N, C-alpha and C positions, 0 to 999 in steps of 0.2 A: 364559406369561411376562407379568409385570406391565408396565405402560407405562414405568415407570422402568427396569426391566431391558432392555426393548426399546430404549429410548433409549441406554442405556449400550452395548449391543451394536452399535447403529448407529454410535455415536461411535467405538468402538474399531476397527471395520472401516474407517471413513473415515480415522482417524489412522494406522492401519497402512499404508494406501495412500500415505501421504506419502513413504515410502521411495523411491518412484519419482521424486521431485522433488529428490533430492540434488544432481544436477548443476546444474539451474537455480538452486537455492538457493545453492550455492557461488558461482555467477556473481554472484548478487545481493549476497552478502556482499562480494565483491571490489569491486563497483561502489560500494556504500555506503561501505566503508572508504576507498577511493580518494577519493571525494567529500569526506567529512568530514575525512580526513587531510590534504587539500590546502586546507582552509579554505573549502570550499563548503558549500552547505546542501541539506537535503531539503525538498521540497514534497510534501504528502500530501493526497489527496482520496478521497471516496467518498460514498455516499448512505445514509441510514437507519442501520442497524447497521454498515454499512461506513464511514459517517462517524465513528461511535464508534471503530471500529478505527483510522482515520486519526488521530484525536485521541489514542488510546491509544499508538500507535507513536511519534507526535511527542513525547509526554511521556516515553517511555522514553529517547529520545535527548537531549532538552533538559534533563531532570532527571538521571536515571540509570536503568539497568536493574537491575543487581545490585550492581556495585562502585561505591564512592565514587570519582568521577572528575569531570573538568571537563565542563561542559555542551557539547553539540554542537548546532548550529543545525538546527532542524526546525520547519517551519511547517505547521500543519494549515489547509488552505484552506477548511475547513468552519466556521470559528469567527467570521467577521465577518458577522454578520447584516445590518448596514446595507449593506455592499457587496453581499451576495448578493441582497437584496431590490431594490436599485437596478438590478442587472443584469437581474433578472427583469422589472422595470418598463420599463427603457430598451432592453433588447436581447431576450434570451431565456434561459430557465433553462439551456439547453444550453451557454451561454457562461460560466456562473458560475465554473468552474475554469479554463477556457482563458484568460480575461482576466487572471486572477491569475498564471498561468504566464507569460503575455506580459509583464505588468508587473513581476513579481518574479524570474522565472527568468533565470539567467545561465549561459553556457557553463561546465560543470564541476558545476553543480547536478544533482540527480537528482529526478525525479518518481516518487513511489510512489502507485499508484492501487489502489483496491479496488472490485470489482464482482462480486457473487456470481452474477449472471445473465450478465454479459458484454455486456449490452444497455443500459447506462446511457449515453445520448448525451452527457451532460456529462462523463463520465469519458473517453469516446472523444475528445471535443474537446480535453480537457486533454492527452491523449497525442499527439494530432495537433499541438497547439501546441508541446509539448516537442520533438517531432521537427523541427518547422519551425525552432525556435531552437537545435537541436543539443544538447539535453539528452538524457541517457540516461533510460530509464524502466523501472520494475519494476511489473508489474501482477499483483495477486492476483485470480485469476479463479475462477469456479465453473461448474457445469453443463458445457456443451460449449464454453465460452469466448465464445459469442455472436459478435456482429459486431466485438467488440474483439480477439478472438483474432488473433494475428499482427501486431499494431500496436506492441507495446512491445518494448524491448530484451531484457528477460527476462520470462517469464511463469511464474507459479506457479499452475497450473491444477488445482484440486481437483474432480475429476469427481464427479458425483452430482446428485440433484435435491432434496435437503433443505437449505434455506437455513441452518437452524440448524447442521447438521453441517458445512457448508462454512465458515461463520463460525468455528466452533470450530477447524477445521483451519487456517484462516488465522491464528488466534491462536497456535497451536503453531508454525507456520512463522515468524511474525514474532518470536516470543520466541527461537527458535533463531537467527534472523538477528541479533537484538540481542546475544545471548550471544557469537556468533562475531565480530561486528564489534567489540564492546567489547574483546576480547582483542587486536585488532590496532591499536587507537588509543592514543595517549598519554593517560595519566591526568591530566596537568597541562597 
């Protein structure tokens, strides 16, 4: 089997495993639809490729996913370099998302976090801050969930040890999330 064929087979196996996440995905859809439908916002975070996923998902809601419709508020907490470097300098990198949740989050908002390892301390701190402020949270996890498992309102745990396959599966999940949420929200 060629390396490409092996990668495709691995991806297909991982994607097929997502069927087991239908129940938590539907809970996530309801949480996001309720949040945006009631005039609240999404806050999104992650590191590395997961930061790119946070940016991607925020763009899907703030611009549009598939249908032409009004924009819905979604803020990627990974996009303010000046703020993040100030926090790293003045506090600790583990606080870069939590301080934004503290400063921007309001009851009714939802935190969406991505961590393929489940062991990103700054993502865990963001979830802890969301919990402290009474925000619901959705966490896209990988591997065995790491020390973040059990901390969010809803978890979408893609088991496996291949970061690329986990991230690909996260994208499938959040695209389905967008599709289902868009069907529930007003277009104008």
